[in-house]
C-alpha positions as CSV (number, residue, x, y, z in Angstrom):
1,M,-80.1,-5.9,17.1
2,K,-76.4,-7.3,16.5
3,R,-75.4,-9.7,18.5
4,F,-71.8,-11.2,19.7
5,S,-70.8,-14.1,21.6
6,T,-67.7,-15.4,22.9
7,T,-66.6,-18.9,21.9
8,L,-66.8,-21.0,25.4
9,L,-65.4,-24.6,24.4
10,A,-66.3,-27.8,26.5
11,A,-62.5,-29.7,26.3
12,S,-99.7,-43.0,5.6
13,L,-100.3,-41.4,1.8
14,L,-102.2,-38.4,2.4
15,T,-103.4,-39.3,6.1
16,G,-102.4,-42.0,8.5
17,V,-102.9,-42.8,12.5
18,L,-99.9,-41.2,14.1
19,A,-98.6,-41.4,17.6
20,A,-99.4,-38.6,20.1
21,P,-96.7,-36.3,21.4
22,A,-95.1,-37.2,24.7
23,A,-96.8,-35.7,27.8
24,V,-95.0,-33.2,29.8
25,A,-95.4,-31.5,32.8
26,A,-96.7,-28.0,33.2
27,P,-94.4,-25.3,32.9
28,P,-93.9,-23.3,36.4
29,A,-96.7,-20.4,37.0
30,D,-94.2,-18.0,36.3
31,D,-93.0,-19.2,33.2
32,T,-94.4,-17.4,30.2
33,R,-93.1,-19.6,27.5
34,P,-95.5,-21.7,25.1
35,P,-97.4,-24.9,26.5
36,G,-94.8,-28.0,26.2
37,L,-91.7,-26.2,27.6
38,A,-91.5,-28.2,30.8
39,K,-88.0,-27.0,31.7
40,K,-85.8,-24.0,31.6
41,D,-82.2,-26.3,30.6
42,T,-82.9,-26.5,27.0
43,L,-81.0,-24.8,24.1
44,R,-84.2,-23.3,23.3
45,W,-84.6,-21.2,26.8
46,F,-81.0,-20.1,26.7
47,A,-81.2,-18.7,22.9
48,P,-82.0,-14.6,22.5
49,E,-85.2,-14.0,21.9
50,D,-85.2,-13.0,18.8
51,F,-83.2,-16.0,17.5
52,A,-84.1,-19.4,16.4
53,I,-82.5,-22.3,17.5
54,G,-83.5,-25.2,15.3
55,T,-83.6,-29.1,14.4
56,A,-84.5,-31.1,11.3
57,V,-87.5,-33.4,12.2
58,A,-86.7,-37.1,11.8
59,G,-88.5,-38.8,9.2
60,G,-88.9,-40.2,5.4
61,G,-86.1,-40.5,3.7
62,H,-83.4,-43.2,4.6
63,H,-85.1,-43.4,7.9
64,L,-87.7,-45.9,6.0
65,D,-85.1,-48.3,5.5
66,Q,-83.9,-48.4,9.2
67,P,-84.7,-51.2,11.9
68,Y,-86.4,-48.6,13.4
69,P,-89.7,-47.0,13.0
70,D,-90.0,-43.6,11.5
71,P,-89.2,-41.6,14.2
72,F,-91.1,-38.5,14.5
73,P,-94.5,-40.0,14.8
74,N,-93.4,-42.8,16.9
75,D,-90.3,-41.9,19.4
76,L,-92.4,-40.1,22.0
77,E,-89.0,-39.4,23.8
78,Y,-87.5,-37.7,20.6
79,R,-90.9,-35.7,20.1
80,E,-90.8,-34.0,23.6
81,L,-87.3,-33.1,22.9
82,V,-88.2,-31.5,19.5
83,G,-90.9,-29.3,21.2
84,T,-88.8,-28.3,24.2
85,E,-85.3,-28.2,22.8
86,F,-86.0,-26.1,19.5
87,S,-87.9,-23.0,18.5
88,S,-87.8,-23.7,15.0
89,L,-88.2,-27.1,12.5
90,S,-87.2,-28.2,9.4
91,P,-88.8,-31.5,7.5
92,E,-85.6,-33.7,6.7
93,N,-87.4,-35.4,4.2
94,Q,-91.0,-34.6,4.8
95,A,-91.5,-31.9,2.2
96,K,-89.0,-32.9,-0.5
97,W,-90.5,-34.1,-3.7
98,E,-90.4,-37.9,-3.5
99,F,-91.9,-37.9,-0.4
100,I,-94.8,-35.2,-0.7
101,H,-95.5,-35.6,-4.3
102,P,-95.2,-39.6,-4.6
103,Q,-97.3,-39.5,-7.7
104,E,-97.9,-37.2,-10.2
105,D,-101.4,-36.8,-9.2
106,V,-100.9,-37.6,-5.4
107,Y,-99.7,-35.4,-2.8
108,N,-98.7,-37.0,0.5
109,F,-99.4,-34.1,3.0
110,G,-100.0,-36.0,6.0
111,P,-96.3,-35.9,7.6
112,M,-95.6,-32.2,6.7
113,D,-98.7,-31.3,8.2
114,E,-98.2,-32.5,11.2
115,I,-94.7,-31.0,11.6
116,V,-96.5,-27.8,10.5
117,E,-99.3,-28.5,13.5
118,F,-96.9,-29.8,16.2
119,A,-95.0,-26.2,15.6
120,E,-97.7,-24.1,16.1
121,E,-99.0,-26.2,19.4
122,H,-95.4,-25.7,20.7
123,G,-94.8,-22.2,19.5
124,Q,-92.2,-22.9,16.9
125,V,-91.6,-21.6,13.7
126,V,-90.7,-23.5,10.4
127,R,-88.5,-23.6,7.8
128,G,-89.7,-25.7,4.3
129,H,-87.3,-27.5,2.5
130,T,-87.4,-27.8,-0.1
131,L,-88.9,-26.7,-3.8
132,L,-86.0,-27.1,-6.6
133,W,-83.2,-29.7,-6.0
134,H,-81.5,-32.5,-8.4
135,S,-81.8,-35.1,-5.7
136,Q,-84.8,-37.3,-4.3
137,N,-86.9,-36.4,-7.0
138,P,-89.7,-39.4,-7.6
139,A,-88.9,-41.6,-10.6
140,W,-92.3,-40.3,-12.4
141,L,-90.6,-37.0,-12.5
142,E,-87.2,-38.1,-13.5
143,E,-88.2,-40.9,-16.0
144,G,-91.1,-39.2,-17.3
145,D,-91.5,-38.1,-21.0
146,Y,-92.6,-34.5,-20.6
147,T,-92.1,-31.6,-22.9
148,A,-90.4,-28.6,-21.5
149,D,-93.7,-26.9,-21.2
150,E,-95.2,-29.6,-19.6
151,L,-92.5,-29.8,-17.3
152,R,-92.4,-26.2,-16.6
153,E,-95.8,-26.8,-15.5
154,I,-95.6,-29.4,-13.0
155,L,-92.7,-27.5,-11.4
156,R,-95.1,-24.3,-10.9
157,E,-98.2,-26.5,-10.1
158,H,-96.0,-28.4,-7.4
159,I,-94.6,-24.8,-5.6
160,Q,-98.1,-23.4,-5.5
161,T,-99.6,-25.9,-4.5
162,V,-96.9,-26.8,-1.7
163,V,-96.2,-23.3,-0.4
164,G,-99.8,-22.4,-0.8
165,R,-100.8,-25.4,1.5
166,Y,-99.0,-23.5,4.2
167,A,-99.0,-20.0,3.2
168,G,-98.4,-18.1,6.5
169,R,-97.6,-21.1,8.6
170,I,-93.7,-21.4,7.3
171,Q,-91.4,-18.6,7.8
172,Q,-88.8,-19.6,5.5
173,W,-88.2,-21.9,2.5
174,D,-85.5,-23.4,0.9
175,V,-86.5,-22.6,-2.6
176,A,-83.6,-23.7,-4.8
177,N,-81.2,-26.3,-3.3
178,E,-77.7,-27.4,-4.4
179,V,-78.1,-25.7,-7.5
180,M,-74.7,-24.8,-8.4
181,L,-71.7,-27.1,-8.9
182,D,-69.0,-27.8,-6.4
183,N,-66.3,-26.1,-8.2
184,G,-68.3,-22.7,-8.6
185,S,-67.9,-22.8,-12.6
186,G,-71.6,-23.0,-12.9
187,L,-75.4,-24.2,-12.2
188,R,-75.7,-28.0,-12.4
189,T,-77.1,-29.1,-15.6
190,T,-76.4,-32.6,-15.9
191,D,-77.9,-34.0,-12.7
192,N,-80.6,-31.1,-12.0
193,I,-83.8,-32.1,-14.3
194,W,-85.3,-28.4,-13.9
195,I,-82.0,-26.6,-15.1
196,R,-81.1,-29.2,-17.9
197,K,-84.5,-29.2,-19.5
198,L,-85.4,-25.7,-18.8
199,G,-82.4,-23.4,-18.2
200,P,-81.2,-21.2,-15.9
201,G,-84.2,-18.8,-16.0
202,I,-86.2,-21.8,-14.0
203,I,-84.4,-20.6,-10.6
204,A,-85.9,-17.1,-11.0
205,D,-89.7,-18.6,-11.8
206,A,-89.3,-20.9,-8.9
207,F,-88.7,-18.0,-6.6
208,R,-91.7,-15.5,-8.0
209,W,-93.8,-19.0,-8.1
210,A,-93.4,-19.3,-4.5
211,H,-93.4,-15.6,-3.8
212,E,-96.7,-15.3,-5.3
213,A,-98.4,-18.5,-3.4
214,D,-97.1,-16.9,-0.1
215,P,-96.1,-13.4,-0.1
216,E,-94.9,-13.5,3.3
217,A,-92.4,-16.5,3.6
218,L,-88.7,-15.7,3.3
219,L,-87.1,-17.6,0.3
220,F,-83.7,-18.6,0.4
221,F,-80.9,-20.2,-1.7
222,N,-79.4,-23.1,0.5
223,D,-75.9,-24.9,-0.1
224,Y,-73.1,-26.9,1.1
225,G,-69.6,-26.2,0.6
226,V,-70.5,-22.6,0.5
227,E,-69.2,-21.5,4.2
228,S,-66.2,-20.1,3.3
229,I,-65.4,-17.3,0.8
230,G,-64.4,-19.3,-2.2
231,P,-65.4,-20.0,-6.0
232,K,-68.3,-21.5,-5.0
233,S,-70.1,-18.8,-3.0
234,N,-68.6,-16.4,-5.2
235,A,-70.9,-17.7,-7.8
236,Y,-73.7,-17.5,-5.4
237,Y,-72.9,-13.8,-5.0
238,E,-72.8,-12.8,-8.6
239,L,-76.2,-15.1,-8.9
240,V,-77.8,-13.4,-6.0
241,Q,-76.9,-9.8,-7.5
242,D,-78.1,-10.7,-11.2
243,L,-81.4,-12.1,-9.6
244,L,-82.0,-9.0,-7.5
245,A,-81.2,-6.8,-10.1
246,D,-84.4,-8.5,-12.1
247,G,-86.6,-7.8,-9.5
248,V,-86.4,-11.6,-7.8
249,P,-87.9,-12.1,-4.5
250,V,-84.5,-13.7,-3.2
251,H,-84.6,-12.9,0.7
252,G,-82.1,-15.2,1.7
253,F,-78.9,-17.3,1.3
254,S,-78.0,-20.1,4.3
255,F,-75.0,-22.3,4.7
256,Q,-75.6,-25.9,5.2
257,G,-72.8,-26.6,7.2
258,H,-72.1,-30.2,7.2
259,L,-68.5,-30.4,8.6
260,S,-66.0,-33.2,9.6
261,T,-63.4,-32.9,12.0
262,Q,-61.0,-34.4,9.7
263,Y,-60.7,-31.2,8.1
264,G,-60.1,-28.0,9.1
265,F,-62.7,-25.3,9.9
266,P,-63.7,-23.4,7.3
267,G,-61.9,-19.7,7.2
268,G,-64.2,-16.7,7.2
269,V,-67.7,-18.0,8.1
270,E,-68.4,-14.8,9.6
271,E,-67.0,-12.7,6.7
272,N,-68.8,-14.7,3.9
273,L,-72.2,-14.2,5.9
274,Q,-71.9,-10.9,6.1
275,R,-71.3,-9.8,2.3
276,F,-74.6,-11.9,1.6
277,A,-76.0,-9.7,4.5
278,D,-74.9,-6.7,3.0
279,L,-76.8,-7.3,-0.3
280,G,-79.7,-6.9,1.8
281,L,-79.9,-10.7,2.3
282,D,-81.3,-12.5,5.5
283,T,-78.9,-15.4,6.3
284,A,-78.8,-18.7,8.1
285,I,-77.0,-21.9,9.2
286,T,-79.6,-24.4,7.9
287,E,-78.1,-28.0,8.4
288,L,-75.1,-28.2,10.6
289,D,-73.6,-31.2,11.7
290,V,-70.0,-32.2,12.5
291,R,-69.4,-35.9,11.4
292,M,-66.0,-37.8,13.1
293,V,-64.3,-40.7,12.0
294,V,-64.7,-43.3,14.5
295,P,-63.8,-47.0,13.6
296,Q,-66.8,-49.4,13.9
297,G,-67.8,-50.2,17.5
298,Q,-65.3,-47.8,19.2
299,Q,-66.7,-44.4,20.5
300,P,-65.1,-40.9,19.6
301,T,-61.9,-39.6,21.5
302,E,-62.0,-36.7,24.0
303,A,-60.1,-34.6,21.7
304,Q,-62.6,-35.5,18.8
305,L,-65.6,-34.6,21.1
306,A,-63.4,-31.0,22.0
307,Q,-62.5,-30.6,18.0
308,Q,-66.2,-31.0,17.4
309,A,-67.9,-28.9,20.1
310,D,-65.6,-26.0,19.0
311,Y,-67.0,-26.5,15.3
312,Y,-70.4,-26.1,16.6
313,T,-69.9,-23.1,18.7
314,R,-67.5,-21.4,16.2
315,M,-70.6,-21.9,13.7
316,L,-72.8,-20.0,16.1
317,D,-70.4,-17.3,17.1
318,A,-70.6,-16.4,13.1
319,C,-74.2,-16.3,12.9
320,L,-74.8,-14.7,16.4
321,A,-72.1,-11.8,14.9
322,V,-74.0,-11.2,11.8
323,E,-77.1,-8.9,11.9
324,G,-79.9,-11.1,10.3
325,C,-78.4,-14.3,10.8
326,D,-81.3,-15.2,13.2
327,S,-81.9,-18.9,12.4
328,F,-79.4,-21.6,13.1
329,T,-80.6,-25.2,12.4
330,L,-79.1,-28.6,13.5
331,W,-79.4,-31.4,11.0
332,G,-80.6,-33.3,13.7
333,F,-79.7,-33.7,17.3
334,V,-79.5,-37.5,18.3
335,D,-76.8,-39.8,16.6
336,K,-79.1,-42.7,16.3
337,Y,-81.2,-40.7,13.5
338,S,-78.2,-39.1,12.0
339,W,-77.9,-39.3,8.0
340,V,-74.5,-39.5,8.4
341,P,-73.4,-42.8,9.1
342,V,-75.9,-44.1,6.1
343,F,-74.1,-42.0,3.9
344,F,-70.1,-41.9,5.4
345,P,-69.0,-45.3,6.3
346,N,-67.1,-45.3,9.5
347,Q,-68.1,-41.7,10.1
348,G,-70.7,-40.3,12.6
349,F,-71.1,-38.7,16.1
350,A,-72.3,-35.8,13.9
351,T,-75.0,-34.5,16.4
352,V,-74.7,-33.1,19.9
353,M,-76.5,-35.7,21.7
354,Y,-75.7,-39.7,22.1
355,D,-78.2,-42.3,21.1
356,D,-79.8,-42.3,24.7
357,F,-80.4,-38.2,24.3
358,T,-77.3,-37.8,27.0
359,R,-75.5,-34.3,26.2
360,K,-72.3,-34.2,24.4
361,P,-69.5,-31.4,24.8
362,A,-70.9,-29.8,21.8
363,Y,-74.5,-29.7,23.1
364,C,-72.7,-27.9,26.4
365,A,-71.0,-25.3,24.2
366,L,-73.9,-24.3,22.1
367,Q,-75.9,-23.8,25.1
368,E,-73.2,-21.8,26.9
369,T,-72.8,-19.8,24.0
370,L,-76.3,-19.1,23.6
371,A,-76.5,-18.4,27.3
372,E,-73.8,-15.9,27.0
373,A,-75.5,-14.0,23.8
374,S,-79.0,-13.8,25.6
375,G,-77.1,-12.4,28.8
376,K,-78.5,-15.6,30.9
377,I,-75.2,-17.0,31.4
378,K,-75.6,-16.5,35.4
379,H,-79.4,-17.4,35.3
380,P,-79.5,-20.4,38.2
381,A,-81.3,-22.4,35.7
382,F,-77.9,-23.0,33.5
383,A,-76.4,-24.9,36.6
384,L,-78.9,-28.0,35.4
385,R,-76.7,-28.6,32.7
386,D,-76.1,-32.5,32.7
387,C,-73.0,-32.3,30.7
């Protein structure tokens, strides 16, 4: 069913001992949501029934170098909001090569297992991220002296082991992540070990191997800078058509959506989503955040917060307007665990909640847009917003 929304803005290896999820109150007797959803005043509750509203689950990666414990296993308030606010979870780092496959003969499944089990307990779906990428690969892989045949077997074994472990439990996989050059002139052949050493055909192999390991999972290309129709998204548009013509099981194309208020909102997002949908693909927004330039020690201005809310809502509106764009994921929802300040000096405040989990105008804008799309805009629970 096609949905339309009006923009409504606001001006450890293998195992380990992990903290238990925070206890939450039982839902009311007339509430049919899964256990753990103790209140209706959430993004998840207001979303249309067939629309997954998701978050990246903070853990691993840059978090291990920060002055706080790894978030998902340890921050109980954070865990509760992960379970109540969202219907879809994506591992931020926990399924990337360096984390899940740290040594050639060792897999670290514990943190990813916990995410999948948590999702099942809370009635959520999971997006797997990611299987073939140029970044966050372990040193043993990047620095190893492998023949092409050996490297090909390493990739095949990894994909089928990881995807196979979670077969039937993960809804979507980002199979090939960021494989295109930013200018759209071709595939990454310098910094992507797989394409550099095995050639472009390895991308099709990765999709085939993932499909063999879990025939029910939807398999995606995923990249940044492809929100608008332009050279990079055009290159993917051509590549996908070639792969589909060869019978490669490509099921989806997703826009990451790492945006900044210092730049204009990308044009033609809905039209771009639609042309990929017209190829028969599912589409998704997978890593949305909207960063702001804020001098150290200062807070964003009201104008910046309003612009941020506008960007978040326009991305949501575009997805809601395209049939088959049924998954919309924030790349984190609370500032204190955002990757942005670590990688973009003097930029931050990119998520929909402040460090103390209070809501920004962007959160309210998303909730209002979801409520409009689902027809719950006049529901009494909508008045519970604390924005």
